[in-house]
C-alpha positions in Angstrom: 0.4 -26.5 19.8 2.4 -28.6 17.1 1.0 -27.9 13.6 1.5 -30.7 11.6 3.0 -30.4 7.7 0.1 -33.1 6.3 -2.6 -30.8 8.4 -1.4 -27.0 6.7 -1.1 -29.1 3.4 -4.1 -30.3 3.3 -5.5 -26.8 4.4 -4.0 -25.7 1.1 -5.1 -27.9 -1.0 -8.9 -26.9 0.2 -8.5 -23.0 0.2 -5.6 -22.5 -1.8 -3.9 -20.7 0.7 -0.3 -20.2 1.9 1.7 -21.9 3.1 2.3 -19.6 7.0 -1.8 -18.4 6.3 -3.0 -22.4 6.6 0.1 -22.3 9.6 -1.0 -19.0 11.3 -5.2 -20.3 10.7 -4.7 -23.7 11.9 -2.8 -22.0 15.1 -5.4 -20.0 15.9 -7.7 -22.4 15.9 -6.2 -25.2 17.7 -5.8 -27.9 14.5 -9.4 -27.4 13.6 -9.1 -27.9 9.9 -12.6 -26.7 9.6 -12.1 -24.0 11.9 -9.0 -22.4 10.0 -10.6 -22.3 6.5 -13.7 -20.6 7.9 -10.4 -17.9 9.4 -8.9 -17.7 5.7 -12.5 -16.6 4.3 -13.3 -14.2 6.4 -9.5 -12.5 6.6 -11.1 -13.1 2.5 -7.2 -14.6 1.8 -9.0 -17.8 0.9 -11.5 -19.1 -2.0 -12.5 -22.2 -0.3 -16.3 -22.5 -1.8 -14.9 -22.4 -5.0 -11.6 -24.5 -4.6 -12.6 -26.8 -1.9 -14.1 -29.4 -4.1 -11.8 -29.7 -6.6 -8.5 -32.0 -7.5 -5.4 -30.9 -9.2 -5.3 -35.2 -10.7 -4.1 -33.5 -13.8 -1.0 -32.3 -14.6 2.7 -33.3 -16.6 5.7 -35.1 -15.3 9.0 -33.3 -16.9 12.4 -34.8 -16.6 15.5 -32.2 -17.3 19.0 -34.0 -18.6 22.2 -31.9 -17.9 24.1 -31.4 -20.4 26.6 -34.2 -20.5 23.9 -36.9 -18.8 25.4 -36.3 -14.8 22.5 -34.8 -13.3 18.5 -35.4 -14.0 15.3 -34.3 -12.3 11.8 -35.9 -12.5 9.1 -33.4 -11.1 5.2 -33.8 -10.9 3.4 -30.5 -11.1 -0.7 -31.1 -11.2 -2.7 -29.0 -11.8 -6.6 -29.6 -12.0 -7.2 -29.5 -15.9 -6.4 -31.1 -19.2 -6.8 -27.2 -20.9 -4.4 -25.6 -17.7 -1.4 -28.7 -18.2 -1.1 -28.1 -22.3 -1.2 -24.0 -21.8 2.8 -22.9 -22.2 3.1 -20.3 -18.8 2.4 -24.0 -17.0 5.1 -26.2 -19.2 7.3 -23.3 -18.6 6.9 -23.4 -14.5 7.0 -27.2 -14.5 10.9 -26.5 -16.7 11.9 -23.8 -13.7 10.5 -26.4 -11.2 12.7 -28.5 -12.8 16.2 -27.1 -13.7 15.9 -24.8 -10.1 16.0 -28.9 -8.5 18.9 -29.5 -10.7 20.5 -26.6 -9.9 19.8 -26.0 -6.3 19.4 -29.1 -4.9 16.2 -28.6 -2.5 15.3 -32.1 -0.2 11.7 -30.5 1.0 9.5 -28.7 -1.5 7.9 -26.6 1.9 9.4 -25.6 4.8 6.4 -27.8 6.9 7.4 -30.2 4.6 10.9 -30.7 7.0 10.7 -33.0 9.9 10.9 -31.5 12.9 13.5 -33.3 14.9 15.8 -32.2 11.4 14.8 -28.4 12.4 15.6 -29.2 15.9 19.1 -30.7 15.6 20.1 -28.0 13.6 18.7 -25.3 16.0 21.3 -26.6 18.8 24.0 -26.7 15.9 24.0 -23.1 15.0 23.9 -23.1 18.8 27.0 -23.9 19.7 28.3 -22.3 17.5 26.6 -19.3 18.7 28.2 -20.6 21.8 32.0 -21.3 20.9 32.2 -17.5 18.8 30.9 -16.2 22.1 27.8 -14.7 22.1 25.6 -14.0 24.9 22.1 -15.9 25.6 19.9 -13.3 24.4 21.9 -12.6 21.6 21.8 -16.3 20.2 18.4 -16.3 20.5 17.5 -13.4 18.2 19.9 -14.7 16.2 18.1 -18.8 15.6 15.6 -17.9 13.9 17.6 -16.0 10.7 19.7 -19.1 11.1 16.8 -21.7 10.4 15.0 -18.8 7.7 18.7 -19.2 5.4 18.8 -23.5 6.7 15.6 -23.5 5.0 16.6 -21.7 1.9 18.5 -24.5 1.2 17.1 -27.3 1.4 12.9 -26.2 0.7 12.3 -25.6 -3.6 9.5 -23.1 -2.2 12.1 -20.8 0.1 15.0 -21.1 -2.0 15.6 -17.7 -4.5 14.9 -18.7 -8.5 18.7 -19.8 -10.0 16.4 -17.1 -13.2 16.0 -14.6 -10.9 18.5 -14.5 -7.9 15.8 -11.4 -6.2 12.8 -13.8 -6.9 12.0 -16.4 -4.0 10.1 -19.9 -5.9 7.6 -19.5 -3.5 7.0 -15.8 -4.8 6.6 -17.2 -8.1 4.7 -19.9 -7.5 1.7 -18.5 -5.8 2.6 -15.7 -8.5 1.4 -18.2 -10.9 -1.3 -20.2 -9.1 -3.3 -16.2 -9.0 -3.0 -15.6 -12.0 -4.1 -19.3 -13.7 -7.2 -19.2 -11.9 -7.0 -22.7 -10.6 -5.2 -25.4 -7.9 -1.4 -25.9 -8.9 0.3 -28.5 -6.8 4.1 -29.8 -7.3 3.4 -33.0 -5.7 7.3 -35.1 -5.9 10.3 -34.2 -7.3 13.3 -36.5 -7.4 16.8 -35.2 -8.1 19.3 -37.9 -9.9 23.0 -37.3 -9.8 25.9 -39.9 -10.8 27.7 -41.4 -8.5 25.2 -40.2 -5.5 
């Protein structure tokens, strides 16, 4: 069964659990969000009861202009309270996210947002390349998931390695921050402007 990215996002907002855990829970429940919340709570990784009624309506819209004025980023990151929005750690997180978007040019926030037709096309290209190299079919099937993971790491903000510390994935850094702050934090959207593009 294909799980919609919007359902994964909805479950994530309800539970404050990582995208992959949300997707797995939805797969286990054939897309039933309410049952998925229960599964995540039973596993002890969701704080659904505390988070279900909360909305991330506060936060920060931050602009980053690269020196020289030829590259800029606007990013919106939301949290639940004005107190957190004014917190230095939250402001630094937003700045780090904006710098990442400027430096690494992601097209999506999370891999669940990438349309399936784009992934299908990327898989077809990878398969053709591997066939051209003379790889056997059984080996191709084992290589393609790694190629798709690499593709996700190029186009998805939360799958990228941090430009500040390449040993840390942006998604890990973001999840660690949310756990530390104890509040729902959501990257709502971003836009990257580059002169001439």
